[in-house]
N, C-alpha and C positions, 0 to 999 in steps of 0.2 A: 503494500500499499504506500509505504514511503516513496518509493520509485515512482508510482504514478501521480502523487501528489507533487512531486518536483516539478512536473511537466504541465499539469492542468491547474488552473484557477480553484479556489475553493468552491464556487458555485458548479462549475462544470463538473468537479470531482463527485459534487453530491447528486447530481442528476445525469450523469453521463449514461447514454445508453437507455434513459428511461428508468434507471433503477435508483430508487431512494434509499436512505439508511435503513429503513424498516427492511426492505427487500434482501440486504445482505447482513441484517441481524447487529447492526450497529447502533448504539444510542449517540446523541450528540457528544457526549464527553469522550467516548472511545474513538470516535471520528477525529477529533482534535487530537487525541494523543497520538493517533497514527501519522500524523501530520508534523509533530514538533520536530524542530530541526536538531541537530547533532549540537552537544553542548560545545562551548569554546574551551580550548586548552587552558591548563592551569599549571602553576609553578610558582617557585620561589628563587630570589636572586640569593646567592651566597658566596664565600670565599673572595672578599672583594679586595681588589688591588686599587689603592688610592694614589693619587695624584694632587699635588698642591701647586697652585699657581696664584699670582695676584692680578688685579685689575691693571689697566694702563696706567693710571695714576698711582699706583701702590697703596690705595686707600682701603682696598678689600681683598681679602683672602678667601680663595675657592678651594674647597675640598672636594675632588670629583672623583667618584668611585667607578670602577669598571668591575662587574660582576664575572669573575673567570669560572664560576660554577652555577650552573642552573638546575635546580631540582625540579623534575616534573611530577606532578600529583594528579594528572588527569587519570580518568578510568579508561580502560581499553577501547571502549566504544567511540572515543574521540578520533581515533584513528591516527594516521601519520601527523607529525607536528613539524614545522619549520621554524627554527629559532634564528631570529634575525637580530644582528647586533650593528649599532650605529654609535661612533664615538668621534671625539676630537682628535684629528691625526697629528696636532701639534702636542698632544699630551700622552697619547699612547701609540705603541706599535703592537700589531696583533698578528701572529702567525697565521698564515692561509692554511690551516689545518685545525684538528679538533679530535675529541674522544666522546664517546658514548658510553654510558653504563647501561647494558641492554640485556634482560634475561640474566641479571647476576654477573655479566661478563664484560671486561673492557673490549671496545672494538674502535677501530679509527672510524672517525666520523666522515660522511659524505658532505663535500661542500658543494652547495648549490650556486653560489654566486659570491663574487668578491670584489671590491673596488677600494679606493683610498676611504678610509673610515667606515667601511662596510663590510659585513661578512653573514652569509646565510648558511646554516648548516642543517642537515636533515635528522630528525629524531624519529625514526621508524616505530611503529607499535613496540610496546614492551620497553621502551627506552625510560629509565628513571632518572638519569642525570645526563647533562652535556657539559663538557669542559673545553674551554679555548685557553689560549697562552698570551695573555696581555704583557706588555713590558712598559714601564714608565719611560719617557723620554728626557733625557737630561737637559733641561731648559736653561741652566745657569750659562751666562748672567742675565738671560733675557726671559726671566720667569713673568715679567708683567705683561700677560697675554691678553690681548683685546677680545672681550666677549666670548668666553670660553663656553664650550659647547656640552651639554648634558649627555651622559652615555644613555643609550635607549637600547632595551631589550624588548622584544615582541615575540610572543608565541603565537604562531598562525596555524589553524587547522581549517578542515571543511566546515566546522561548525562556527567560525568567527575567529577572533583575534583576541589576545589579552596582553597588555603592557605591564611590564613588571617595574617595580619601584628602584630606580637607579638615579635619583635626582641629586645634584650636588648641594652643598651646603656653603653659605657665605658668612662671613665675619668681618667685622672692622679690623683693621691691621695697621701695624707700624713696623713694617720689615726692615730687618737689620741683618748684618753678616760680617763673618770674619774669614780672612784669609791668614793663615800661618806661614811665614817664611822663616828659615834658618840657615845660620852657618854652622857647619859641624867640625868637630875636632875628635881626636882619638887620645886615649889614655890607656896604656897597659893592654892594647889590644881592642879596647873596647870604646865605642863612638858615644858622643854626647853633643848636645846642642850647646855651642858656646854663647850664640846669640841669637835671640828669638824676635822677630817682627809681628806684632797684632795689627793688620791692616784691617781698617774699618772700611767696608764696600759700601755701607749705606743701604737704602737711601736715609735711614735713620741711624742715628748713634748706636754704638755697642753699649748696652746697658750695664749700670751697676750691678755686681753681682757674680758676672761672668768670671771663671777660673781657668787660667792657662796653666798646664802642669808640665815640667820638663821631667821625663823619667830616664833614670840613669842607672847602669848596673852597678851593683854594691862595689865591685872592684876598682870602679873609677876613683881615683883620689879625691879628697875632700874639696868641695867647691863652694865659692862664695857666690850667693845670689844677691844680684843687685839691679834695681830697675832704674833705667836710663829716662824715665819720663814720669811726670806727675799722675797720668792716669791708672797706672798699676803699681802695686807694691807687693814685696814679698810677704807671703802669708803663711809660710809654714813649710815644715820639711817632715815628710813621712817616710817609713821604711816598710813597704810591702815586701813580700818574699823575694829575696834575691835581688831587690833594686831600691832606689832612693827616688823619691819625688820631690821637685822642688816645686812649689805653687806659687802662683802670682795671681792676685785678685784685682779686678778691675774696679777701682773705687772712685773714678770719675768717668762719666760717659766719654766715649772716643768717637768724636764727630766723624761723620762720612768723608773719607778720603785721608783722615788723619793716621799715623802710624805711632803705636807705643811699643817701646823695645826694652827688653831686659837681657841680662848677661849672666852666664856661670863661668866664673873664672876660677882656675885651680889656685890653691893657696899660695903655690910658688910663684903666681902671675904669669907663667909662661904657657901659651896655649899652642899645642902642635896640631897642624894640619897634615902630618906625613899619614899616610895609611899604614896600617899592620893588617895582619890576618885577623879579621874581626870575629869574636866570638859570640858577641850580642850588639844588637843595633840600639841605638837610643832613640827616643820618641817624644814628641810634644802633641798634648791634645787639649781640646777644649773641653770643658763642663759647663753646661748650660742650665741654669735654674728653670724650674718647671714652668714658673709665672711667664716667661718670655720665650720658652722653647717653641711654641706654635709659629711665632713670626720670624724665626731663624732661618735664613735663606740658606739653601743646600748648596754651599760653594765647592765643597768636596774638598776643602782645605781645613777642616777642623781637627784633623789627626795627620801628622807628617812624621816621616822616618827617612833617613840617609839611603833610599833606594830610588832605582830608575823607575819609569813608568811600567816596565814589564814585571818589577819586583825584585830585581837582582840589586845587589850592593852598588854603591858608588865605587868608580875605580880610585877616586882620590877625593880630597876635601878642599883642594886648592883653589876652587871657584865658589866664591860665597853664593849663598842663598840658592843651592841646587835642588832643594826640596822644600 
């Protein structure tokens, strides 16, 4: 009956061939039930990857999710489903591939269509989950994206379509950022940062309370910590396992474009830049208070060590600010 009803109007279905409802033994409610359309597919978004960006004037922060997993909760009568993804290609890159969980087994997904910022994946009957592989795009230093686009996930079936919730969130923002630069030295075969520059990349000042720590292997001779600018001051020495941490606190805001410097100098006053066989690498890192963490820009320079971009040790320390 449902197949006939798909091609005939309700009136012609009821009187076709001179046959009324009574003649085929249906009451009105039964006839209506026979022509009910298939239900639309249903599901929920989960396992979100999130990208953060700012408005073009830096005054608004956007938290944009991308559901990497879609759980399908439709009944089998819904039939085959197509899962359509649309996203902002400035924020995410997505593999033109995917996986489905079907009849309790993983299968490679069939990609129906793809374009920049668009992917359509088939979810055959029996599919309970669809998985795709998004990646955040590194926006720095251009995180102030004009009019970021919300991610959209739509389930399409014979009975209609269902849009899942993937809306972005917006917040007032005062973004700031730090890039660490260092000059490296060696002592007894161990590297350490002899000078550290804390570069404020703006657009707002580095806030008070941020802490910069230089971690040195404990075999390095005793060092004297000294701040060369008013914005930072030595705030303590700690000794975690097999290392010594020299911490410097930001005590005055560091304006955008300004640089605060501190130094670690051997007690004998001599700094060696000659490289020996390094058993342990020094490190410098930033600790950000929770209250200002959300507005911290992702500069990729909140933690540095004397290594090349590929992760191998520097061949020498003669050139300053190599990391």
